[in-house]
C-alpha positions in Angstrom: -29.3 0.6 5.0 -26.1 0.4 3.5 -25.2 3.4 1.7 -22.3 4.0 -0.8 -20.9 7.7 -1.7 -19.4 7.6 -5.3 -16.9 10.9 -6.0 -16.0 10.6 -9.6 -12.9 13.4 -10.7 -10.4 13.8 -12.3 -6.1 14.4 -12.1 -3.0 14.5 -13.2 -1.7 14.1 -9.9 -2.2 10.0 -9.1 0.8 9.6 -7.1 -0.4 12.3 -4.8 -3.9 11.3 -5.0 -3.6 7.5 -4.3 -1.0 9.0 -1.0 -4.0 11.4 0.1 -6.2 8.7 -0.1 -4.9 6.3 1.6 -4.0 8.6 4.9 -8.1 9.4 4.2 -9.2 6.1 4.5 -6.8 5.4 7.5 -8.5 8.0 9.1 -12.3 7.6 8.3 -12.1 4.1 8.5 -10.2 4.3 11.5 -11.8 7.1 13.4 -15.0 7.6 11.3 -17.9 5.7 10.0 -16.1 4.8 6.5 -16.4 1.1 6.1 -14.3 0.2 3.0 -13.7 2.4 -0.2 -12.6 1.5 -3.6 -11.2 3.7 -6.6 -11.0 2.8 -9.5 -8.9 4.3 -12.9 -10.9 4.9 -15.8 -8.9 2.4 -18.4 -10.1 4.7 -21.7 -9.5 8.3 -19.6 -6.5 7.7 -17.7 -6.4 10.6 -15.1 -10.2 9.8 -14.7 -11.5 8.1 -11.2 -14.4 6.8 -8.9 -14.3 6.3 -5.4 -16.8 4.6 -3.6 -17.2 4.9 -0.2 -19.4 1.7 1.9 -21.1 3.6 5.1 -23.3 1.8 7.6 -26.4 4.4 6.6 -26.5 7.9 5.1 -26.7 9.0 8.7 -23.4 7.4 9.0 -21.6 8.9 6.4 -23.6 12.6 7.5 -21.6 12.2 10.5 -18.4 11.3 9.2 -18.6 14.0 6.5 -19.0 16.9 9.7 -15.5 15.3 10.9 -13.6 18.0 10.9 -10.9 15.7 10.1 -12.8 14.8 6.8 -13.3 18.3 5.8 -9.5 19.1 5.7 -9.0 16.1 3.6 -11.3 17.2 1.3 -10.2 20.8 0.9 -6.6 19.4 0.4 -8.7 17.0 -2.3 -10.2 19.0 -4.6 -7.0 21.4 -4.6 -5.3 18.6 -6.5 -8.6 18.0 -9.1 -8.3 19.0 -12.6 -12.2 18.3 -12.7 -14.6 17.9 -10.0 -15.2 16.2 -7.8 -18.7 15.6 -8.1 -20.1 13.3 -5.6 -23.8 11.4 -5.9 -25.6 9.0 -3.1 -26.7 5.4 -3.2 -29.0 3.5 -1.0 -27.6 -0.4 -1.3 -30.5 -2.8 -2.4 -28.7 -6.1 -2.9 -25.1 -6.9 -2.8 -23.8 -10.0 -4.8 -20.5 -11.7 -4.8 -18.0 -11.1 -1.8 
């Protein structure tokens, strides 16, 4: 069953976060088990973000989390956050559209 992990956080370091997430996504989708990532910024609260990462399963997400590279990215990412990160996990029930 497909699985999505969300990461909600706030940061004043928008450009640095985007650069880090670009490097993380290249690694996680190239060498890890992540399938897709989408980052959104709250229009009403600039500097507050949610990142949604899709995996084939909860098990593949756990496998990705155990990678040393993921831990290194997570440590650097957390140091850039002024609030969070806060993680949530979801089983995908159905997908609509592209």
